[in-house]
C-alpha positions in Angstrom: -0.2 0.2 0.0 1.3 3.7 -1.0 2.2 6.1 1.9 -0.2 9.3 2.1 2.4 11.2 3.5 4.9 11.0 0.2 6.5 13.8 -1.4 5.7 15.7 -4.5 9.1 13.2 -6.1 7.7 9.7 -4.9 4.0 10.5 -6.3 5.8 11.3 -10.0 8.3 8.2 -9.3 5.6 6.4 -8.5 3.3 7.8 -11.2 5.8 7.0 -14.5 7.0 3.2 -13.1 2.6 2.4 -13.2 1.9 4.3 -16.9 4.9 2.4 -17.5 3.7 -1.2 -16.5 0.5 -0.9 -18.0 2.2 -0.3 -22.2 1.9 -3.2 -23.5 5.6 -3.7 -25.1 5.7 -3.9 -28.7 7.2 -7.4 -28.9 7.1 -9.3 -32.4 8.8 -13.1 -32.3 9.0 -15.2 -35.0 6.5 -17.3 -36.6 7.9 -20.5 -35.4 9.2 -19.5 -32.2 7.7 -22.2 -30.0 8.6 -24.9 -32.6 12.3 -23.7 -31.5 12.1 -23.3 -28.2 10.4 -26.9 -28.5 13.6 -28.3 -30.0 15.8 -26.9 -27.5 13.7 -28.7 -24.9 13.8 -31.6 -26.9 17.6 -31.3 -27.2 18.2 -30.9 -23.6 16.4 -33.6 -22.5 18.4 -36.5 -24.8 22.0 -34.4 -24.2 20.2 -34.8 -20.8 19.4 -38.6 -20.5 23.1 -39.5 -22.1 25.1 -37.6 -20.2 22.9 -39.5 -16.7 23.2 -42.4 -18.2 27.0 -42.1 -18.9 27.5 -41.3 -15.1 25.0 -44.5 -14.5 27.8 -46.9 -16.7 30.1 -45.2 -14.8 28.7 -46.2 -11.2 28.5 -49.3 -12.4 32.2 -49.9 -13.3 33.9 -48.5 -10.6 31.2 -50.9 -8.0 32.2 -54.0 -10.1 36.5 -52.9 -9.9 36.0 -52.1 -6.3 34.1 -55.5 -6.2 37.1 -57.3 -7.7 39.5 -55.2 -6.3 38.3 -56.2 -2.5 37.4 -60.1 -3.0 33.5 -59.8 -2.6 31.3 -62.2 -3.0 28.1 -62.6 -2.1 26.2 -64.3 0.3 22.7 -65.1 -0.3 22.2 -66.6 3.1 19.9 -64.6 4.6 17.6 -64.7 1.5 17.4 -68.9 3.5 14.2 -66.9 5.2 11.9 -67.0 2.5 12.2 -70.9 1.8 10.0 -71.3 3.9 7.2 -69.1 3.4 6.9 -69.5 -0.6 2.9 -68.1 -0.5 4.5 -64.7 1.7 7.1 -63.9 -0.8 4.3 -65.1 -3.4 1.1 -62.5 -2.0 4.3 -59.6 -1.6 5.4 -59.8 -4.9 1.7 -59.9 -6.4 1.1 -57.3 -3.9 3.7 -54.7 -5.1 2.3 -55.4 -9.0 -1.1 -54.7 -8.2 0.5 -51.5 -6.6 2.5 -50.5 -9.3 -1.1 -51.0 -11.6 -2.8 -49.8 -9.3 -0.6 -46.7 -9.5 -0.5 -46.5 -13.0 -4.1 -46.9 -13.4 -6.2 -44.7 -11.5 -3.3 -42.4 -9.6 -0.5 -40.9 -12.5 -2.6 -42.2 -15.6 -1.0 -39.3 -17.4 2.6 -40.1 -16.5 2.4 -43.2 -18.8 
């Protein structure tokens, strides 16, 4: 809100600013401006995807290199628990697949 006790210079400054704001700028864009912008966005997305995949490959390579150098030997002993409960495992898998389907069908259908 503007202050009521402003001096004349400030009032003129406010008037000039508000007059300038109300005037529409004269701007002429090329006919294919929107297409050019869309192409630039698509190019950036493609470059970003390639960049991300490159870093993913470097990360996997470093992970495997570290596993080889350190002599890592995987052990799946912790998963022997599931051998006693195949029904629970099947239910969990089916429930996760159902939630994925539900999400794609009803929650975020426009993202797929």
